[in-house]
N, C-alpha and C positions, 0 to 999 in steps of 0.2 A: 503495499498499500504506500509504504514511506518511497517508492522512485516512481510511482504515477503519477501518486497524487502529493499534496501537503496537510496529513492529516493534524491537527491540534486536540489534541486531549486535554479537557478539564473537568478538573474531579474524582480522578481517577482513586484517588485515597478514600473514598467513601465506598468503595466497593470492598466488602468484608472479607478478607485476607485467606480465612477458613471459614469451611461450613457449608450449609448448601444458601444458595442465593437466585433470584430469579432476575434476571436483566428483562424489563419490558420498552421495548425498543420502536422507535415510530418508524414507518414504513413507506418513504414516499418513491423508493427506487432499487432495483436488483443489488446494486454496491452497499447497502445498505448493511445486511449481514454479512457480507466479509470484510467491510472497513470495522465492522466493531469486531468481528475476529481477531481483525489484524492489530487493534490498537487496545483491545480489551488486556486489564492486570492479572487475570485469570483465563483457563481456556474455555471457550462458551459451546455448549451443545444446544443448538436451535433444532425446532421442529421444522420441517422444510418439506413443502409440498410433495409427495411422490414423484411425479411430472419431473422433477429437475433431478433425479435419479436414473440419468438415461446414459447409454453408451459410457465413456471415460469415467465422467461423472459421479458415477455411482460408485465403483471402489474408491474413488477420491474421496467422495463426502461421506461415505462410512469409514473409511480409515483415519479421518480425522474428526470423527467424534455425534456427526450428524445424525438426527433421528428423522427417518421416514414417517411422515402422515398423509393418509388418505383422507381427503378432507370431505369427501362425498359420501362419507358413512361415517358414526361416532366409532373412533379405528381404536381399540382397546389395546392392544398390542402399543400402538405410538403414545397413550396414557401410560400405560405398563414402563414403558421403557423412559420415558419422564419423569415418573415420578422415581425410578431408580436413579438417576444421574442425580436428584435432591437426596436421596436416602442415602447415598454415597458419598454427601459434601459434595457434589459439585455447582457448577453455575449452569442455569438453563435459561436458554434465551427465547424469549415469545415475542413476538408481531401481536399486540392485543387487537389488534385491527383485522386481522386473519388472513389479511393480502395487502399489497400496496393500494395507495389510495394516496390522500392529502397527505398523508404522515402528520396528522393534525390529533390523531386521538379522538374523533370527534364519534367514531362510532367503532368500541371496543366491545368485543364476546368475552362471554363469561368464563373463557376456559383459562385466563390469568386469574382470577379470584378462586376457582377451583384449586389449581394446583398450589400457590399459595396457603389457603385455607388446609387444604388436607395437608399438606408437607411441613406445615410451620415456618416456612423459609420466608425470610422478607424480601421484599421487592424492592430494587433499584430502578428508577426510573434511567431511560437514556434517552438524549435525543441527537440524531445523527442528523446536523445542518452542511448543506453544500453539493447535495444529489440531485437537487431541482428541476436542473438545467442540463441537456444533451451538448456533445461539442459537437465543432465541428468538423475532424477527422474522423470520427467514431461516433455517430448521433444516438446510438442507444447507453453510451456511458458519459459522464458528465467531463469537460475538459478535463484534459491532462495537463497534470501539474496546478490544478485548481484547489484552492483550500477547502477543507474538510473541516468540521469542527464536530467532536465528539464529546457528549458534555452529559458525566454523570452525575446522578441527584443524591437526595438522602434516602436510605432505607428507609423502609415502612414498612408495617402490619398490616394488612387491610382489613383483616377480622375485628371483631368489636368485642374479643377477649372472651367470647364464651363456650368457645370450642365448637359452636353448631356449624351443621354442614347441609342444613337444609337451602332449600330452594329460594327462601326469602334471606335469609342469613348470607348466600351467596349473590343475590341480586344486590343487595345491600351495601355488599363489600366490592362488586362491580361498579355503583356509583362512586363509594370512596374510593376506587383506584382511579377513575378517569377523572376524579377532579384535581387528583394528586399529579399524574400524569399530564394534564392540562397545564396546571399551574406552570410545570417542571421545563416545560416546553416553552412556556411564556417566559421563564427565567434565564432558560440558556441563550435565545433570542437576544434578551438584553445583555448576557454576561457575554455573549462572542461578539456583537456588536452587529447581526445581521437583521 
C-alpha cells in the first residue's frame, strides 16, 4: 500500500494490542479492505463475499486468513468462522453496511451487533478516507500516490450491559453502533482535514 499510495494512519494506538476486537470499517471502494489490512496494527480477518474467491485470489485470500461468506443466505459456516477468530483473540474486520456504498454508515446491518454482543469483543470504528474517486491511469482504482487517511476510533461495547441477545437487544445495539460509527466518521473527516 505504501508503494502505490500514501496512507496516513491516525489513532492506531486505540486498537487493543491483544484480545478479540472488531474493526467496523466504512466501505466506499474495493480498495478499503486491502488498505486497512496493509495498515492495521494487527492482522485482520475480513468477511468477504464468496464471489471474490475466484481463480488465483481463492488461495491467496484463504492463505491470509480471510473468511468467505455467502451473502445470499444465512451462512452458518461464515458465522462460526468469524466467531472462531474472536474466540481465539483475533481481529475481525466487518463492513457494517454489508456492501460498497456511500461509505457513510447510513445503513448498517445487524451482523456487527450480533458478533459484538455474542463475543463480548469491543468495536473499534475505522474510517478509510481517500478512496472516493478513480484515477486517470486505472479508473477502477484511486489515483496512484494519492493520500489515504485511515482513522481508528475509540473502542466501545455496543451492548446495554445486560448480556441479553434477544432481537430487541440486537436492534438497540445496532442503533448505538450506527450513532458511534457516524460520529466517528465526522470526527475522522475533521482530524484528517477532508
